[in-house]
PATORDREN-219827 format. One record per residue: residue in one letter; chain; x, y, z of N, C-alpha, C in turn. Coordinates in Angstrom, 1 decimal, always signed. Example, Ala and Ser with C-alpha at 12.3 -4.5 7.8 and 13.67 -1.06 7.14 Angstrom:
REM PATORDREN-219827
+---------+--------+--------+--------+--------+--------+---------+--------+--------+--------+--------+
! residuo ! cadena !  neast ! nnorth !    nup ! caeast ! canorth !   caup !  ceast ! cnorth !    cup !
+---------+--------+--------+--------+--------+--------+---------+--------+--------+--------+--------+
!       A !      A !  +13.2 !   -5.7 !   +7.8 !  +12.3 !    -4.5 !   +7.8 !  +13.2 !   -3.3 !   +7.8 !
!       S !      A !  +12.8 !   -2.2 !   +7.1 !  +13.7 !    -1.1 !   +7.1 !  +12.9 !   +0.0 !   +7.9 !
+---------+--------+--------+--------+--------+--------+---------+--------+--------+--------+--------+
***
This chain:
REM PATORDREN-219827
+---------+--------+--------+--------+--------+--------+---------+--------+--------+--------+--------+
! residuo ! cadena !  neast ! nnorth !    nup ! caeast ! canorth !   caup !  ceast ! cnorth !    cup !
+---------+--------+--------+--------+--------+--------+---------+--------+--------+--------+--------+
!       X !      A !   +7.6 !  -16.7 !   -1.4 !   +8.5 !   -16.7 !   -0.5 !   +9.0 !  -15.2 !   -1.2 !
!       X !      A !  +10.0 !  -14.3 !   -0.3 !  +10.4 !   -13.2 !   -0.6 !  +11.8 !  -13.5 !   -1.2 !
!       X !      A !  +12.7 !  -12.2 !   -1.6 !  +13.8 !   -12.2 !   -2.2 !  +14.8 !  -12.8 !   -1.1 !
!       X !      A !  +14.3 !  -12.4 !   +0.5 !  +15.3 !   -12.7 !   +1.3 !  +15.4 !  -14.4 !   +1.9 !
!       X !      A !  +14.4 !  -15.0 !   +1.4 !  +14.0 !   -16.1 !   +1.6 !  +14.7 !  -17.1 !   +0.5 !
!       X !      A !  +14.9 !  -16.6 !   -0.7 !  +15.4 !   -17.4 !   -1.8 !  +17.2 !  -17.2 !   -1.6 !
!       X !      A !  +17.9 !  -16.1 !   -1.1 !  +18.8 !   -16.1 !   -0.7 !  +19.8 !  -16.0 !   +0.6 !
!       X !      A !  +19.1 !  -16.8 !   +1.4 !  +19.5 !   -16.9 !   +2.9 !  +20.6 !  -18.2 !   +2.5 !
!       X !      A !  +21.9 !  -18.2 !   +3.4 !  +22.8 !   -18.9 !   +3.1 !  +22.4 !  -20.3 !   +4.4 !
!       X !      A !  +23.1 !  -21.5 !   +4.1 !  +22.8 !   -22.3 !   +5.0 !  +23.0 !  -21.8 !   +6.4 !
!       X !      A !  +22.3 !  -22.1 !   +7.0 !  +22.1 !   -21.9 !   +8.7 !  +21.4 !  -20.8 !   +9.3 !
!       X !      A !  +21.3 !  -19.8 !   +7.8 !  +20.5 !   -18.3 !   +8.0 !  +19.1 !  -18.7 !   +8.5 !
!       X !      A !  +18.5 !  -17.9 !   +9.3 !  +17.2 !   -17.8 !   +9.1 !  +16.5 !  -16.3 !   +9.6 !
!       X !      A !  +15.6 !  -16.2 !   +9.1 !  +14.6 !   -14.6 !   +9.3 !  +14.3 !  -14.8 !  +11.0 !
!       X !      A !  +15.0 !  -13.9 !  +11.6 !  +14.4 !   -13.3 !  +13.1 !  +12.9 !  -12.6 !  +13.2 !
!       X !      A !  +12.8 !  -11.8 !  +12.1 !  +12.0 !   -10.6 !  +12.2 !  +11.2 !  -10.2 !  +11.0 !
!       X !      A !  +10.3 !   -9.8 !  +10.5 !   +9.7 !   -10.0 !   +9.4 !   +9.0 !   -8.5 !   +9.4 !
!       X !      A !   +9.1 !   -7.6 !   +8.8 !   +8.5 !    -5.9 !   +8.8 !   +7.1 !   -6.4 !   +8.0 !
!       X !      A !   +6.1 !   -5.5 !   +8.3 !   +5.1 !    -5.9 !   +7.0 !   +4.6 !   -4.0 !   +7.2 !
!       X !      A !   +4.0 !   -3.6 !   +6.2 !   +3.3 !    -2.1 !   +6.3 !   +1.9 !   -2.0 !   +6.7 !
!       X !      A !   +2.2 !   -0.8 !   +7.8 !   +0.8 !    -0.9 !   +8.5 !   -0.5 !   -0.5 !   +7.9 !
!       X !      A !   -1.8 !   -1.0 !   +8.3 !   -2.8 !    -0.5 !   +7.6 !   -3.0 !   +1.2 !   +7.3 !
!       X !      A !   -2.5 !   +1.8 !   +8.4 !   -2.5 !    +3.4 !   +8.2 !   -1.9 !   +4.2 !   +6.9 !
!       X !      A !   -1.3 !   +3.3 !   +6.1 !   -1.2 !    +4.0 !   +4.6 !   -2.0 !   +4.0 !   +3.8 !
!       X !      A !   -3.4 !   +3.3 !   +4.4 !   -4.3 !    +3.8 !   +3.5 !   -5.3 !   +4.6 !   +3.9 !
!       X !      A !   -5.1 !   +5.4 !   +5.0 !   -5.8 !    +6.6 !   +5.6 !   -5.9 !   +7.8 !   +4.5 !
!       X !      A !   -5.0 !   +8.1 !   +3.7 !   -5.3 !    +8.9 !   +2.8 !   -6.3 !   +8.6 !   +1.7 !
!       X !      A !   -5.9 !   +7.4 !   +1.1 !   -6.9 !    +6.8 !   +0.2 !   -8.4 !   +6.4 !   +0.7 !
!       X !      A !   -8.5 !   +6.1 !   +1.7 !   -9.7 !    +5.9 !   +2.6 !  -10.4 !   +7.1 !   +2.5 !
!       X !      A !   -9.8 !   +8.5 !   +2.9 !  -10.5 !    +9.5 !   +3.3 !  -11.0 !   +9.9 !   +2.1 !
!       X !      A !  -10.0 !  +10.0 !   +0.7 !  -10.6 !   +10.2 !   -0.6 !  -11.9 !   +9.5 !   -1.1 !
!       X !      A !  -11.9 !   +8.5 !   -0.8 !  -13.2 !    +7.7 !   -1.2 !  -14.4 !   +8.0 !   -0.5 !
!       X !      A !  -14.0 !   +8.0 !   +0.6 !  -15.4 !    +8.8 !   +1.3 !  -15.8 !  +10.3 !   +1.2 !
!       X !      A !  -15.1 !  +10.8 !   +1.0 !  -15.3 !   +12.4 !   +0.4 !  -15.6 !  +12.0 !   -0.3 !
!       X !      A !  -15.2 !  +11.5 !   -1.6 !  -15.8 !   +11.2 !   -3.1 !  -17.1 !  +10.4 !   -3.2 !
!       X !      A !  -17.4 !   +9.6 !   -2.1 !  -18.9 !    +9.2 !   -2.0 !  -20.0 !  +10.0 !   -1.4 !
!       X !      A !  -19.3 !  +10.8 !   -0.4 !  -20.2 !   +11.8 !   +0.0 !  -21.1 !  +12.9 !   -1.0 !
!       X !      A !  -19.5 !  +13.4 !   -1.6 !  -20.1 !   +14.4 !   -2.5 !  -20.9 !  +13.8 !   -3.8 !
!       X !      A !  -20.5 !  +12.7 !   -3.8 !  -21.8 !   +11.9 !   -5.0 !  -23.1 !  +11.8 !   -4.3 !
!       X !      A !  -23.3 !  +11.6 !   -2.9 !  -24.9 !   +11.6 !   -2.2 !  -25.0 !  +12.9 !   -2.6 !
!       X !      A !  -24.0 !  +14.2 !   -2.1 !  -25.0 !   +15.1 !   -2.3 !  -25.1 !  +15.7 !   -3.7 !
!       X !      A !  -24.4 !  +15.1 !   -4.5 !  -24.8 !   +16.3 !   -6.0 !  -26.0 !  +15.2 !   -6.3 !
!       X !      A !  -26.2 !  +13.7 !   -6.3 !  -27.3 !   +13.4 !   -6.4 !  -28.4 !  +13.8 !   -6.2 !
!       X !      A !  -28.4 !  +14.4 !   -4.9 !  -29.7 !   +15.2 !   -4.3 !  -30.0 !  +16.7 !   -4.8 !
!       X !      A !  -28.7 !  +17.4 !   -4.9 !  -28.8 !   +19.1 !   -5.3 !  -28.6 !  +19.4 !   -6.7 !
!       X !      A !  -27.7 !  +18.4 !   -7.4 !  -27.3 !   +18.6 !   -8.6 !  -26.9 !  +17.6 !   -9.6 !
!       X !      A !  -27.8 !  +16.5 !   -9.9 !  -27.4 !   +15.3 !  -10.4 !  -26.7 !  +15.1 !  -11.4 !
!       X !      A !  -26.8 !  +16.4 !  -12.4 !  -26.2 !   +16.3 !  -13.7 !  -24.5 !  +16.1 !  -13.0 !
!       X !      A !  -24.3 !  +16.6 !  -12.3 !  -23.0 !   +16.9 !  -12.0 !  -22.0 !  +15.7 !  -10.5 !
!       X !      A !  -22.9 !  +14.3 !  -10.7 !  -22.9 !   +13.6 !   -9.6 !  -21.8 !  +12.5 !  -10.1 !
!       X !      A !  -21.4 !  +12.3 !  -11.1 !  -20.0 !   +12.0 !  -11.7 !  -18.7 !  +12.3 !  -11.0 !
!       X !      A !  -18.7 !  +13.7 !  -10.5 !  -17.4 !   +14.4 !  -10.4 !  -17.5 !  +13.7 !   -8.8 !
!       X !      A !  -18.2 !  +13.2 !   -8.1 !  -18.0 !   +12.2 !   -6.5 !  -17.5 !  +11.0 !   -7.1 !
!       X !      A !  -18.0 !  +10.6 !   -8.2 !  -17.7 !    +9.1 !   -8.3 !  -16.3 !   +9.0 !   -8.9 !
!       X !      A !  -15.7 !  +10.4 !   -9.6 !  -14.3 !   +10.3 !  -10.0 !  -13.4 !  +10.6 !   -9.1 !
!       X !      A !  -13.7 !  +11.6 !   -7.7 !  -13.0 !   +11.5 !   -6.9 !  -12.6 !  +10.2 !   -5.7 !
!       X !      A !  -13.9 !   +9.4 !   -5.6 !  -13.7 !    +8.1 !   -5.2 !  -12.8 !   +7.3 !   -5.8 !
!       X !      A !  -12.9 !   +7.5 !   -7.3 !  -12.4 !    +6.5 !   -8.0 !  -10.6 !   +7.0 !   -7.8 !
!       X !      A !  -10.1 !   +8.2 !   -8.0 !   -9.1 !    +8.8 !   -7.2 !   -8.6 !   +7.7 !   -5.9 !
!       X !      A !   -9.4 !   +8.2 !   -5.2 !   -9.4 !    +7.4 !   -3.7 !   -9.0 !   +5.8 !   -3.9 !
!       X !      A !   -9.6 !   +5.0 !   -4.9 !   -8.8 !    +3.4 !   -5.0 !   -7.9 !   +3.9 !   -5.9 !
!       X !      A !   -7.4 !   +4.3 !   -6.9 !   -6.2 !    +4.3 !   -7.3 !   -5.2 !   +4.8 !   -6.3 !
!       X !      A !   -5.3 !   +5.7 !   -5.3 !   -4.0 !    +5.9 !   -4.5 !   -3.9 !   +4.5 !   -3.5 !
!       X !      A !   -5.3 !   +3.8 !   -3.5 !   -5.3 !    +2.4 !   -2.5 !   -4.4 !   +1.5 !   -3.1 !
!       X !      A !   -4.4 !   +1.4 !   -4.5 !   -4.0 !    +0.6 !   -5.4 !   -2.3 !   +0.8 !   -5.2 !
!       X !      A !   -2.2 !   +2.0 !   -5.7 !   -0.8 !    +2.3 !   -5.9 !   +0.0 !   +2.4 !   -4.7 !
!       X !      A !   -0.7 !   +2.3 !   -3.4 !   +0.2 !    +2.0 !   -2.1 !   +0.6 !   +0.6 !   -2.2 !
!       X !      A !   -0.4 !   +0.1 !   -2.5 !   -0.3 !    -1.5 !   -1.9 !   +0.9 !   -2.3 !   -3.5 !
!       X !      A !   +0.8 !   -1.6 !   -4.0 !   +1.0 !    -2.7 !   -5.4 !   +2.7 !   -2.6 !   -5.2 !
!       X !      A !   +3.5 !   -3.7 !   -4.9 !   +4.7 !    -3.7 !   -4.8 !   +5.7 !   -3.0 !   -6.1 !
!       X !      A !   +5.1 !   -3.1 !   -7.3 !   +5.8 !    -2.8 !   -8.4 !   +5.9 !   -1.0 !   -8.4 !
!       X !      A !   +4.7 !   -0.5 !   -7.8 !   +5.1 !    +0.8 !   -7.6 !   +5.6 !   +1.3 !   -6.6 !
!       X !      A !   +5.9 !   +0.9 !   -5.6 !   +6.5 !    +1.6 !   -4.1 !   +7.5 !   +1.6 !   -4.5 !
!       X !      A !   +8.2 !   +2.4 !   -3.8 !   +9.7 !    +2.8 !   -4.0 !  +10.1 !   +1.6 !   -2.9 !
!       X !      A !   +9.2 !   +1.4 !   -1.9 !  +10.4 !    +0.5 !   -0.7 !  +10.4 !   -1.0 !   -1.4 !
!       X !      A !   +9.9 !   -1.4 !   -2.7 !  +10.0 !    -2.8 !   -3.0 !  +11.1 !   -3.5 !   -3.3 !
!       X !      A !  +12.4 !   -2.6 !   -3.5 !  +13.6 !    -3.1 !   -3.2 !  +14.3 !   -2.5 !   -2.0 !
!       X !      A !  +13.6 !   -2.5 !   -1.0 !  +14.3 !    -2.4 !   +0.5 !  +13.8 !   -3.3 !   +1.0 !
!       X !      A !  +14.8 !   -4.0 !   +1.8 !  +14.8 !    -5.2 !   +2.8 !  +14.3 !   -4.9 !   +4.0 !
!       X !      A !  +12.9 !   -5.6 !   +4.0 !  +12.5 !    -5.2 !   +5.9 !  +12.7 !   -6.0 !   +6.7 !
!       X !      A !  +13.2 !   -7.1 !   +6.6 !  +13.6 !    -8.4 !   +7.3 !  +14.7 !   -8.5 !   +7.7 !
!       X !      A !  +15.3 !   -9.1 !   +8.9 !  +16.2 !    -8.8 !   +9.6 !  +16.6 !  -10.6 !   +9.8 !
!       X !      A !  +17.8 !  -10.9 !   +9.2 !  +18.4 !   -12.3 !   +9.4 !  +18.9 !  -12.3 !  +10.7 !
!       X !      A !  +19.4 !  -13.6 !  +11.0 !  +19.9 !   -13.8 !  +12.2 !  +21.6 !  -13.9 !  +12.2 !
!       X !      A !  +22.2 !  -13.3 !  +11.0 !  +23.7 !   -13.1 !  +11.0 !  +23.8 !  -11.9 !   +9.6 !
!       X !      A !  +24.7 !  -11.3 !  +10.0 !  +25.0 !   -10.1 !   +9.5 !  +25.5 !  -10.9 !   +8.0 !
!       X !      A !  +25.2 !   -9.7 !   +7.0 !  +25.8 !   -10.4 !   +5.5 !  +27.7 !  -10.2 !   +5.6 !
!       X !      A !  +27.6 !   -9.3 !   +6.4 !  +29.6 !    -9.7 !   +6.3 !  +30.3 !  -10.9 !   +7.3 !
!       X !      A !  +29.2 !  -11.3 !   +7.7 !  +29.5 !   -12.9 !   +8.4 !  +29.4 !  -14.0 !   +7.5 !
!       X !      A !  +29.4 !  -14.1 !   +6.2 !  +29.4 !   -15.1 !   +5.7 !  +30.9 !  -15.9 !   +5.4 !
!       X !      A !  +32.0 !  -15.5 !   +6.2 !  +33.0 !   -16.6 !   +6.2 !  +32.7 !  -17.9 !   +7.0 !
+---------+--------+--------+--------+--------+--------+---------+--------+--------+--------+--------+
***
C-alpha cells in the first residue's frame, strides 16, 4: 500500500496511479553493455586490465539500483497518484 492509500478519507478513491517508465534505465543499461563489451575486448587484447570492463559494468548496475530504489530517488515523497477529490474538498 502506498502513502496515499493509507490516508484516503472515507469515500475517496484513487482514479489514476502513475508508474515510472522503463526508459529511466536506459543509461544504466548502456553503461552495463559498454562495460561488458570493454571486458570482452580487453580479455582478448590485454587480459591483465579486463577488470576495468567489469568495473564499468558494476557502475552501470549501481546506476540501475539507485534509479529504482525509492529511498534514493528524489521523487520518493512526490505523490504521483490522483484521488477523485481534491485535498481541499474535505468539508
